[in-house]
N, C-alpha and C positions, 0 to 999 in steps of 0.2 A: 611415415607413410606418404605424406604429401610431397616430401622431397623426392622420394623414389618415383612417384607419378610424374612429377615435373621433369625429372631426369629422363624418363622413358619417352616423354613427349618431345624433348629436345633431340634425343637420339633419332626418333622417327622423322622429325623435321629435317635434320641434317642428312639422313639417308635419302629422303625425297628430293632435297636440294641437289644432292650428288647425282641422282638419276636424271633430273631435269637438265643438269649441266652436261651429262653424257649425251642426252638426246639432242641438245643444242649443238654439240660438237658434230654429231652425226649428220643432222640436217644442214648445218653450216657447210660441212664438207661436200655434201651433195649439191647444194646451191652454188658453191664456189666453182666446183668442176663444171657444172652445167652452164653457169654464166661465162666462164672462160672459154668453154667449148663453142658456145654460140657466138662469142666475140671473135674467135679465130675464124669461124665459118664466114662471118660477115666480112672480115678483112680479106678473105680469100675469094670473095665474089659470090657467096651463097648466103645472102642475108635471110635468115629465118624469122628473126625478130629485129627490132631496131637496135642499132649499136648502143644507144644510151640505155636501153632496157637491159641489154646483156651486161653492161658495166654495173648497173644498179644491182642485178642479181648476184654478180660476183662479189661486189662490195658487201652486200647484206650477208652472204655466206661467210666471208672472212670475219666480219664483225661477230657473227654467231659463234664461230670457232674460238675467237679471242675471249668472248664472254663465257663460253663453255669451259675453256681451260682455267679461266679465273675462278669460276664457280667450283671446279674440281679442286683447285688449290685450297680455297676457303673451306670446302667440305672436308678435305683431308685434315686441315689444321683443326677444324671443329671436332673431327673424330678423335684426333690425338688428345685434344683438350678434355673431351668427355671421358676418354679411357683413363687418362691420368687422374681426373677428378673422381672417377668411380673407384680407382685403386686407392686413392687417398682416403675416400670415405670408408672403404672396407678396412684399411689399416687403422683408421681412427676408431672405427667400430670395434675392431679387435682389441685395440688398446683400452678403450673404455670398458669392454667386457673384462679384460684382464685386471683393470683397476678395481672393478667391483668385487672380483673374486680374490685378488691378491692383497689388496691393501687391508691391513689389519690394524686399526687404531689401537694405540697403547692406552689402556684404561687402568688407572690406579684405583684400587678398591681395598677397603678394609672390611672383609666379610665377617659376618657373625656366625655363619655356618657354611659347611662345604661337605658334600657327600660324594662318594664314588659308588657307581652302580654295582661293580663286581665285589665279591667277598674276598678276593686275594689281597693280602697286604701289599700296599703300594708304597714305594720309597720315594720321597720327595727330596729335592736338593734345594737348600736355602743358601742364599748368598748375602753377605753384608755389602751394602751399596750406598751411594749417595747420588741424588739427582740434582745436579747443579742447574741453576736457572729456573727450577720449578718452585713456584711461590709457596706451595704447601709443604715443602721439605726444606728444613734448615739444618738438618744433621744427618746422622746415619740411620739407615733402616735395614731390617732383615726382610728379605722378600724371596718370592719364587714366581715363575711365569707359568701361566695356564693358557693353553691354546684353545681357542674357540673358532668356529667356521669363519667369522668375519672380524675377529678382533683378538687381541692378546691382552690378557688380564695380568696385572702386576699385583699380586696379593702381598701386602707388606704390613710390617709392624714397626713403629718407631722405637728406636733404642733409647732408653733412659740412661742416666749417668751411671747407675749401678749395673745396668746391663753391660755398658761399655767397659767398666772397670773389671768385671768378671771375664769378659771376652779377651781383654788384653792379657790377662793371666793365662787363660786357656791356650791362646795362640802365641804366647811368649813375645808380646809386642809392648813397647813403651808408648809409642805414638799411636793414638786412636785412628789416625788416618791410614795407618798400615793395616788396619783391619779390613779395609775395602778390598773385596775380592775373595776373602776367606769364606769357606763353605762348610756346611755340615749337613748330614742326612737325617731324615726323621720319617716315622710312619704317620706323623700328625699332619693333616692337610691344612691346618690353620697356622699361620706364622706365629701368632701369639702363643699358641699351645706348644708348637715345636721349639720356640726359643726358651720358654720356661722349662721344658723337659730337658733340653740340651744343657742348660745351666745347672739343673738339678742333678743330672748324671755326673757332672764334673764338680759338684759342690764340695766334696771332701778334698779333691785335688786343689781347688781354689783356696779353701781354708788352710790346707797344709802349706801351700806356698806363701800365703799371707802371714802365717804364724811365724815365719823365719826360723823355725826349728830345724829345717832341713835345707840341704843344698839343692836348689831348684833343678839343676841339671840332672840330678839323680832321680828326680820325681817325674820328669817329662814322660818317660815310658809308662808311668802309672796313671796318666790321665784317662779317666773313663773306666778304670778297672774296679770291679766290685770288691776286690780283696784289699784295696787301699784302706789302711787304718788312719794314718795321717794325724796322729795325736800322741802326746807324751814321748816324742822323739822316736816313735816306732812307725816305720813305713807300712809294713804288713806282717802277717804271721810267718810267711815263707822267707821273706828277705827283710828282717827288722831294720837294717841299715840302708836298704835300697838296692837297686840293680846297678852294679858298677861296671858291667861288661858292655862291650859295643853291641849295638843292635837292640832288638826287642827282647823283652823278658819272656822266656818260654812258658811261664806260668800265668801270664796275664789272662784274665777272664773279663770280658766286656760285660757291662751292665746289660741285663736282659732287654731293657728298653731301647738300647742303642741300635739304630738301623744302619746296616753296612751293606754297600754294594759288594759284588763278588771280589773286586780287587781294590777295595778301599782300605782294608786293614793293613797297617804297617807290617805286620808279621807276614802277610801274604806277599807283599811287595818284596820284602827281604828274602823270602824263600825263592821267588822268581829270579832275583838278582844273583843268588848263589849259582843258578843254572847258566847264566849268560855272562857273568863278569869276566870269566877267563877268556872269553872270545871278544873282548873289547866292546862290550855293550853294557848299558846301565839303565835301570828303570827307577824313576823317582816321581813323587807326587808334587804337583805344582798348581795351587789355587783351583782345586776341584777337578783337575785333569791328571792323567798319567802321561809322562813324557819318557819315551824310550829313546835313549841316545845311542847312536852308532858312533862310538869314539874313533873308530878307524876311518870311516868315510865322512865324518863330521856332518852327519845327517840326524834329524830327529823326527819321531813319529808320535802323534798325539792320539790318546785314547780316552774314552770316558771310563769312569770307575766300573762300568758294566763290561768293559773290554771291547767296545765298539770303536773302530777307527773313525776319527772325526773328519768332517768334510774338508776342512781347511788343511788337513795334515798332508805331509809328504807320504809316499807309499812305495812299497816294493812291487813293481809290476809283475814279477815272477810269481807272487803269491795271489794275484787276482784282486779285484776290487772289493770282494766280500770278506776278505780275510780279517780275523779278529786278533786280539792280543795274544792268545795262546799260540796261534800260527806263527806270529812274529817271534815269540819266545822260542819256539821250536827251531825256527830258521837260525836265530842267533846262537842257539845252544849247539847247533851242529855244523855251522859254517866253518870253512877252512880258509883262512886268509893266506893267499899266496902272493907275495910281494914281487912285482915285476918292474924292473928299471927300464923305462922306455928310452932313456938317454944312453945308458951303457950298452943296450941291446942293438942300438942303431936304428930303432924304429922312428925316432924323432927326425933323423936325416931323411928317412923315407917320406915322412909326413911333410917335410919342407919341400921336397920335390913335387909331391902331390898337390900342395897348396900354392905352387908358383903362380903368380898372377892373381891369386885370390886373397891370401893373407900371409903374414910373416910369422915365423916362430923363432924365439930366442930362448936360450938356456942360461940361467943365472944361478949358479950354485944348485940348490935343491928345488928351484922353481922353473917351470916351463911356461913361457908367456906366448900368447897368440894375439896379434893385434893387426889392425888395418892401417891406421895412421895415428898421429899424436893426439887427434881430437876424438877418436873412437874409444869406447871402453875396452880395456885389456882383459882378456880371459887368462886366468892363472891356474896352474895345476901343479901338483907334486910330481916328482919324478916317477912315481908309481901310477900316475894317471888320475889320481883322486883330485877333485875340484877343491881349491882352497876356499872358495866362496860359493857354495852350492845354492844359496838363496838370494843371490844378488838380483836386482831388478832387471839387469840386462841379459839374464839367462834366457835363451830362446824358449818360447812357450812349448814348442814341440819336444824339448828336452827336459821339461819340468820334473819328471820323475826318473830321468836317465841321463844326467849331466856329468860327463867325465871327458878325459882327453880324447879317447877314441870316438865317442859318440859325437863330440863337437867337431872333430875333423871331418867325419863322415857327413855331418850336417852342412858344413861349409862347402864340401865338394858337391853336394846335391843341390844346394841353393845358388852357388856361384855368386855369393853376395860380397859386397865390399871390394870390388876389383881394384887393384892398385895400378896406378899409372907408371 
């Protein structure tokens, strides 16, 4: 408040100084012209006042004009300074406000209880992590993040050696460090309860693998299935010797305690893959996310197990920004890939003429290269116009979701960038 008052006082003083300077210029101009006029009359033989007096009036007027202009310059500079200062203050104030609302300190906590206000079952995602450099953590933890208005809570449970042993079996890993990033879902809001339930759901599977009575690769599809027997060399009542076919077992029944997002179940993912695999697309699970690969265009799209497109993901502009997984599945299920050879059709020759003086195009076998000089990054495409490196750092930001041979040529023509000598 005091700073604002002082700032307003300086602004008023500066404005007053400017007005005085303007007044000085006006009065100085009057005095100058009056003095010079009287001086010329005296020289012409009509002395109204003494010659020395006329010269003094003219000199005083010129001095007032010089001082007035000097004052105007300083007042202008002062005004600029005050404006810049005010803008910086507003910017800093905005930044400070943003800091207050946006910064969310990371708080590690091991809660004894946690409740949700609504009665609808909520699914939590738990991740195996390690926090390097944190004095309180020397090993692996299972944790989840909880958003609060001004902070982020990391609810965690330290993993004991027996927890790690069981998890390496569940996720088919030998090295415990490979567990980092693995996830599981649970209705339990507390990490300790969720971990114990997760291990209990897979207890028969862990025991069956550790018994060495079975070939573990035939048991992997049985993890979490309530029909698993896993003793006396009997896998289950339906498939005593295990499931030997590719893919998921059609009779798998998850433990009732197992929380699953809509697209977390392997059987659901497999069913979706059957719809899109013939059109060169593939859906897979990867450390808590779903990755939809466009094998034809060499692009990938990331979704949560709920089917929501993740913020960092590539996207198809024609589907809109709100499109979810099923919209993408429908797109890849029905798309018709028409291969067009830009070299054989003569379109590359046309592009070469259009980019004359902007960039050079070269064709080397199955590759089309566009470059400016030997020091600039080279953009390479297949003969059908598909980018060979769609996620390179030198892809123009404007073409982030639409990078191919045609869009890049049009981009160069519009930007006129990289002109060759």
